[in-house]
N, C-alpha and C positions, 0 to 999 in steps of 0.2 A: 310281634308288634302288640302293644298293649291296647286292649279294648276293655280296657279293663278289660199325692194321694194320702197324704197323711190321714185320710179318712176312708171308711168303707164306701161312702158315697162316691168319692173320686175314683176309687178302684172299680166300682160297678159301672160308672160312666165310661171309663176306659174300655172295659169289657164290651159295653154296648156299642161303642164306636167300632171296635175291631170286628165284632159279630156283624154289624151292619155292613161293614166294608165287604164282607164275603157274599152278600146277597145281591150285589150288582150283577148285571147280565151282559155287559158288553164293554168295549174299550171306552166308549163315550157315555158311560153310565151317569145316572144322576147322583146327587149327594147322598151320603150315607146317613143313617139315623144319628141324631145328636140332639142335645138340649142346650138352652141358653147358658146353663151353668157349667157345661162340660166343655171339652176341647172342640174347636171348630170342626164341622163336618168335613170329611175328606171327599174329594171329587177325583175322578179319573183325570189324568193330565191332558187337557185339551190341546195344550201346546205341542203334544207329540202326535196329534191325530193325522198329520200329513206324512208321517214317516212310513216308508214302504219297506217292509222286511225282506231280507234275502229269501230266495226259494230254498226248498229242501228241508225245512224244519218240521219236526213232529208237531202235531196239532192237539195232543192230549198227553196226560200222564201215562207212562208205559204200563201195560198190563203184563202180568206174569213175573217170573223170577229172573235170576241172573242169566239163565240160558237163552233168554230172548233179547238181551241187551246187546247193542253193538260193541265190539271190541276190536282191537287191532289198529292198524294205521288209520289216521284221520283221512276223511275225504279231501280231495283237492278242492280248494276254495280260495277265490280271490275276492278282494273287497275294496271298493272305492272309498278310500278314507279322505279324499279331498274334501275340504270344508270343515273337517274336524281340527281341533287345536293340536299343537305339537304334543307328542307323547311325553308324559311325566313332567310337563311344564304347566304352571298355573294358567288356566284358560282365561281369556278376556271376559270381563263382565259387561261389556258394552255392545256385544253383537245383538242383532235384532232377535235372534232365537232366544238368547238368554233373557233379554228384556221382556219378551212376551211372557216368559215364566215369572219374572219378577213382578210384572203388572197383574198377574193372576192372584197374587198373595194379598191377603187382608193384613196389612202391616200393623193395624191397631191391635191385633191379637199376638204380635211378636214382641216379647220384652225388649226393653232398651238396655240390654246388658253391655258392659264395656267390651270392646274388641281387645283381645289379649295380645301379648307379645311372645313370639316364639322364634328360636333360631332355626337354622337349616336342618337340624336333626330332629326338630319337633319339640325340643325342650322349651317349656313355657316358663315365663316369669310370673311368679305368684305374689311378689312383694305387694303388701297392702291389702290383699284379699283376706277377708275374715272367713276362714274355712270352717270355723265352729258354727257361726250363724248360717253360712253358706247360702246367701240370698238367691244365687243363680243356679243352685243345684249343679255345680260345676264338678263333673266327675273327676277331672284331673287333680283337683284340690282336695276333694273329700270322699270320692267314691260314690257320690249321690246318684241314685237311679230312680228316685221317686220324688218328683217335684212337689213343693208345697203349693204350687200354683195350679188351681183346678183346670185352667185352660191348657195345661201341658200334660200330655199322656205320659204314663210311666214307661220306662224302658223294659224290654224283655231282657232280663239279666240272669235268670237261672230257671231251669225247668222246675215246675211246681211239684211233680210227682217224685217221691223217694225212689232212688235207683235209676232215674233217667240220666242219660249222658247225651246232651245235645251236641251233636257232632258238627263242627264248623271249620272251614278252611278259608283263610284270607289270601288276598293278593293275586289270585288267578286271573285268567288262565295262564299257567306257566308256559311261556312262549318257546319257540323253536331254538332260540339261542341258548337254552338251558341244556341242549344236547340230549343224551339218553333219558334224562329224567323229565323232559318236557312232556306235556300232555300228548297222548292219553295215558301216560304211565300210571299216574295215581287213579285216574278214572277207570282204567282197566282193572286195577287191583280192587277198587271198590265194587265193580260189577262182579268180579269173581267171588266176592264175599257177600253178594246180594245186599250191599249197604248203600243207603242214600245219605247225603250230607247237605248242609247249607253252605253255599259257596258265595263268598263276598268278593265281588269282582272289581278290579281296577279298570276303569273305562279305557285307559291307554292300552291295557293288555287285551281287552276284548277286540279292539280293531286290529291288533297285531296278530291275534290268534283266533280268528272267527270260527274256524272249524272246530276248535277245542270247546268253545262256548256252545256251539250247536250240539256237540257230543254230550256235554254235561246236561243240557235240557233233555235230550233223547234218553239219557240214562235215568232221569227222574230226580236229579238233584234240584235243590231250590236255589235260584239265582237271585242274588241281592246286590245292592250297590255298596261300593267301598271307595267312592270318589274317583276323580279323574287323575289326580297327581299326588295323592296321599299327604295332604298337609294337616297341620293341627287346625281343626276347623274353627275353634274359638278365636284364632288369630286372624280370621278373615272378616272382611266387611260383609254386610248382608248380601249384596249382589254377588260377591265372590263365592259365598256359600252356595247360592243358587247355581252359579256357573259350574262348580265342581259336581253338584248333583245332577244338573241338567245333562251335561255331556255324557255322563256315565249311563243315565237312564236311556238317553237316545242311542248310545252304542249298543246296549243290551237289546233294546227293542229292534233296532235295524238289523242286527246280526241274528237274533233268535226269534223275534216276533212276540216277545212277552214284555210287559211293563211291570217292573218289580214294585212291590209294596213294602220292601224292607231295606234297611241300610245299616252299616256299622261305621262309626267314625274312626278314622285312623288314630292310633294311640289311645283310643277310647275317649278322645278329647271332645266333649260335648257339654253344653250348658243349656239353659232353658231357651235362650235366643236361637241357638242352632236347632234344638229339638223342634221348636215351633215352626221354623222355616221348613224343615224336612217333613214334618207332619202335613203341612199344607201343600207340599209337593207329592203327597200320597204315600209317604214313607214312615214306617214304624222303626224306632231306634232299637237296635239289638246289640247288647253288650255281652258279658260273660262273667262267671264267678271263679272259674279255674283257668289259669294261664300256663301253658306248657313252656313258655319262653323259648320255643324252638327256633324262632327267628334269629336268636342270638348265638346259635352254634356257628362254627366256622363254615363258610359257604358264600356263594355269590350274594352280596347284599347283607350278609350276616355279621356275626361278631366273634367273640372268643370264648363263649360259654362251653364248658365241657359237655359233650353228649351224655356222659355218665351222670351229670347233674340232672339233665332232663329225664333220663331213665329213672332216676330216683323219684321224680315227681310222679311218674306213672306207677311205679312200684308202691309208693305210699298211698295213692288214691285207690288202687285196686285192693291193697291190703285193708285199708279202712272200710271199704265196702264189704269185703268178705268177712271181716271180724265184727261187723255190726256197728262200728263207731261212726260211720258216715250215714247220716239219717236225712239226707236232703237229695234234691235233684240238682243237676248242673247244666250249664252251657259252657263248653270247653273251647278255648282258643288255640287253634293250630293254623299252619300255613302251608300253601303249596308254592313256597317261595323259591326253593332251590333243591339240589339233590339231597342235602342234609335233612331238610324238613320232610321231604317226601319219604326218604328212607325211615325216618323216625315214625312217621304216620303208619307206614306199612308194617313196621316191626311190632308196634303195640296194639293195633286195632284188633287182631284176633284175641289177645288177652283181655282187652277192655270189654269185648263182647261177651266174654265168659262171666264177667262180674256185673256188668251194667246192661240196661236196656238202651241200646245205642240207636238214636233216631235223629233226624234233622231237627234243628231248633224249633221250627214251626209245627212239627208234629206233636211235640210235647205240650204245645199251647193250643192244640186243636184248631190250628189255622189251616183249613183245607184248600183255600184259594189264595195263594201268596202273590198272585198277579192280578192285574185289573182285567185280564182276559180269563173269564171263568170257565172256559172249556178245559182248563188244566185244574183237575181236582185231585188233591193229594190226600194220603191217609191221615186220619186223626189218631189220637193217643192209643186207642185200642187196636190199631192196625187196620181198621176197616176204612174203605173209601166211601164217604157219604154221598147220597144222591143230592146233587145240587142243580137247581134249575139253571140252565145255561141257554144262551142264544149264540148264533153264529158270530164269530169275532168280527168286529168292524174294521180290523186291521187289513189293509190291502196287501196281498202277497205278490211279490214281484215274480214274474215268469220270464223276465228277460235275463239273458246271460250276463254275468258280471265280467267285464273284460279288462278292468284295470289291474295293475300289478299289486301284489301284497305290499304292506308297509315295510319300510326298512326297520331293522331291529331297534327297539327302544331301550333306553338305559334303565337299569334297575335303580331303586332308591338308594341313596347313600347311607341311610340309617333306618332303623325300624322302630316299632313302638316300644319304648323303654321307660315310659313315665312312671309306672308303678309295677315293676317287674314281679311276676309270679303272684299277682294279687289274688288272694283267696279270702273269702269271708271267714272271720273267726267264729268259733262256736257261739259267742255272745251275739255277734252280728246275725248269724244264721237264725238264732232263736228269736231275735227281734224283728227279722225281716219277714213281712207277710208273704213274700214270694218263696220263702224257703220252707214253709210249713203247710202240709196238706190240710191242717185243721184251721187254717187262717181264713179271713174273708176272701182272699184270692181264690182259694179252692171253691168257694161258693160261686164266684163269677166265672171261673173256668167251667164249672158245671153248667152254668147258663150258656156258655159258648157251645159246649158239647150238645146240649139240648137243642139249641138253635140250629146247629149244623145238621142234626138229623131231622129237624122239622121242615127244612127247606126241600 
């Protein structure tokens, strides 16, 4: 599936807001540092404050190596999913819960961009849109990841350090109807290789496979939002954008106890309107610069792309890194969608680790607290775990047994992200992009982030 600051001032403002977001101390934290000329300050989602997480979750990032991580069959876990929308269906935007989140947004800070048109496969109509001027920083039309609007934070689109491979997997957790390759198959493999990743979760899958989500948190992966039903987000009304994000945030919090501060738009489809809504819901937009196109291989929910073609992408990227022609860092798009994508991930990870420094996307950006609950402190780019002042989480933990039955299997999407297949920045784009050069202003503000992380 494709996921895929014009000024130094705007870049530094973005860094300041991200850094400030890491210094909150509880679920109901106050607003982060911001200025009148920068993006609106983020606040922890108060509309999730009444959610009671399931019991049995870890309460901190795991210490130690792969030998200390859980592996093997998932724990038996049932989850009461009554009250949630139907899996893989667009959720209602009129429920009281969604409207509470809608009402918490400062809509004066959200651009009035047009609502796009998309078909059931996520293919968007771009007729009439000026992709050259690109007034809305619409990724699907132009690949834009850095808005010209100072109120809109830039996306995380590529790791800033040369040689970094930001490892991400979309569409999880892979549910039991996937058979042998359902979780914890991939998670066990990652644990065996002492490897952490960024996982972008579909809310519908989280409530269908809650034990898998709990395992991922226990293993030290970074849990992020990938919407409830995987739509092209720019084709939704404002309230429907909120609904897609709200229900996934709630599912992740109720199942795992953490409130994500990161999300990835399905198909990479995001513009300034959607970015601004997500930001005010406490979410940073994460895209990518290398796409394996693995979703398009034959498999459940996949396509007809030859696996040999995907092998060729990995071979090329590894070769370019080893021969010195790859002089950037990357965020790489992969999926835990089906047996084909899981096998491809497991085939290539050892070889990728020989050529690249493989880390979750947040680690290469020195984001050590990817949740609003700051008792989870993740490593930064040099591999160390900074000391972050924390307070006891304000999230109530359920001690009551969950007695309802597990949800029935949910349908997989009929098609995946194919808007700009295998999108990779060209050398010219890489040279021009401040995210792609460690000598750029971005390197300066990333240094600020690192300093701030160690100062707290």
